[in-house]
N, C-alpha and C positions, 0 to 999 in steps of 0.2 A: 271648904265652905266657910263663909264668914257671915255672922248674923246681921251685920249692918251693910253688907254688900248689896248694891242695887243692880249691878250688871257684872258680866264676866270680865275680869282683868287678867292680862298676861304680862309677866315680866321675866327677865333673865337676870339671875343674880351674878355677882362677880366671879363665881366659879363656873358659870355657863349653864347652870341648872335652870330649867323652866319651872316657874312658879305660877300656878293658876288659882285665882280666887273666884269663887262662884257664889251667887246669892242663895238664900234658903229655898228649898223645894226646886232647885235647878234640875232639869232632866239631864242626867249624866250621858245619855245616849247622844246628845248634841255636841259633846265636847270634842270628839274626834274631828267632826267637820269644821269646827271653829279653829282647832289647831292646824288643820291642813290649809285652811284659807289664810292663815297667818304664817305659813311655813317660811317664806322668804324673809320676813321681818325677824323671825326667831333665829334663823341661821345667821343673818347678818349680825344680830346682837351677840350670839355665841362666838362668832369669829372675832368680834371686837373685844370680847372678854378674854378670849384666848390670847389675842395679841398683847393685851395689857399684862397678862400673867407672864407671858414669855419675855416681854421687855423688862419686867421687874426681876426675873430670875436669870436673865442673860441667855436663855435657851433659844435655839432656832425656832421661829414661829411655825405653827401648823404642821409639824412633822416633816419639815423640809430636810432633804438629804445632805450628807457630807460628801457623797460621791454618787455618780450615775453609772451603773453597770449596763453597758450595751452588749448584752450577752451574744447576740447574733454576730457582732463585729469583733468580739474578743477584746473589748475595750472597757476600761473602768476610768472614768474621768472625775478627778477630785473637784469639789465645789467649795470655793472660799466665800464666806459671807462677810461683807464689810459695811456695817450700818453707818450711816452718815446723817446726823440730825439736821444738817443744813440743807439737805436735798429734799425735794417734795415728791420724788418718784424713785423707782428702783430701775437699775440698768444692769445689763449682762454683757460681758465681753469674754473672749477667750485669750488666754495669755499663758505661755509656758506650759502648754499641755493641760491646763485646768480652766475651769469656768470661775469667773469672779463676778459675784452679784453684789452691787454696791448701791448706796443711797438709802432711801426710806424703805426699810424692810418690815414695817409694822403690818402691812397687808400680806398675809400668807397667800391669798389667792392671786394677788399681783405677782408675787414671786413664783408661784407655781405656773402661772401663765408664761412667764419668761422661760422657764425650764421646758415647758411643753413646746414652745416655739422653737427652741434650740433642737429638741429631739426631732421635730417635724423637718427641720432643715437638714439634719443628718440623714433622716430617712429618704428625703427627696434626692440627696446626693448619692446614696449607696444602693437603695432598693431597685431603682430602674436598671442600673448597670448589672446588678445581680440577676434580675429577671432576664435580661438579654443573654447572659451567659447560659442560664438554664434552658432558654428557648433554643439557643444554638446547639447545645448538647443533645437535646431531645428531638430536634428537628421540627418543633412546633412553633408556629408563628402567631403574632397578635398584632392588632392595629396600633395601639399605643398604650403607654402605662402612665398612670397618675398615682400619686401618694397623698393620702389625706389622714385626718385624725379620727377615722371611724372607730366607734366603740362597739358596734353590734356585730361586725364581721372582721375577720382577719384579711379577707380579700374577696373580690367579686369579679365577675366577667360578664360584660354585656353581650347581647346577641351579635353585635357587629365587631366583636373581638377586642373591645377596650377593657383592659384589666386595671382594677383599682386595688391598691394595697394599703393596709393600715400601718401608720408609723409605729404602732405598738408592737409590730413584729420584731423590732430591734431588741426587745427584752426577752425574746424567746431563743432557745438553742438553735444553732444553725440547721440542724436536722429538721426541725419543725418548719422553719422558714422555707426551706427547700420544698418540703411537702406541700405547703400552701401554694407556692409558685407552680409546681407541677399540676396541682389540682385545678388552678385557674387556667393554665395553658391548655389542659385537656378539655375545658369547657369551650374553647374556641372551636372544637370539632364536635363535641357532644354537649348540648346546652343543659341537659337534665342529669339526674342522678340514677339513670337506668343501669342495668347490668352491663351494657356495652361501655358505659362511661367508666365504671369501676375496672373493667377489663383493660381499658386504655390506661388508666392510672397505674395499674399493676405492672404494665410494661416498663414504666420508668421509675416506679417506686414499689418494689416487691413487698416491702414491710409497711405499706400505707395504713393497714388496720391499726398497728401499734401507734403510728403517728396521729391518727384520728382520735384514738383514745387519750393520748397525751394532750391533744389540743383542748379536749373538754375540760381539763384542769388548768390549762395554761394561763387563764386570766389572772390567776393568783400570782403569776410572775411579773405582772405589770404593776409598778409602784402606785400607791394610792394618789400621790400628787399628780399623776397623769390624768386623773379624772376631775372634771369640773365639779367643785363642791364636794368631792370625795364621796359621792353617794350614787355613782353611776351603776347601771345594771351590768351583770357579767356578759361576756361574749356568748353568743348563741350561734348555732348553725342555721343557715337559711338556704332556701332554694337558689341555686346558681352561685353560691358563695360559701365561704367558711366563716 
């Protein structure tokens, strides 16, 4: 509170802290709504402050990784960061078994977006083939497979047999990825989560209960840079999907 303030003022200091000045006799109950309405502006200013601090200290911006561990594929890909002040954007390329991100690296979100795009391409290359192998092994069929960046489910199956898989599966152990695929393949025959559905899952995955329990905690295995703004909700179970 400031005695001469006539309105609410919000600023973000160089450390990224939010400073709010309010006039005398301000109703503090209104503050939450005001902050929420200015959330995007605040986050943008905090990101800019963080980028300035990282540039000054030479650190990677925004918690960016030095390597990407694709646990499901048994791969760990080093990431090399090459800032270039003469470039106005960031670029990503693969070279010698590693990723090289070069150019303007001051925007952590831009860099994260490049990494997310690369992970999505890896998922679209590997997950459909993997699902086809599991389908052949179990004798279960499906209409088609697509891979997206879904955050709320590991996978889903439509009533006409189309299976969707999340690229984030690449950060899970192979055992859990296989369980998700079996789960969705079983939905091509039984669309609900009835007793008959779980009996079918058990035919191909006898230890499915342990896998389901592990999946409830598996969101912690997905690195924060995979989430837009790094404030996304955790994965949740949903009807017809995991």
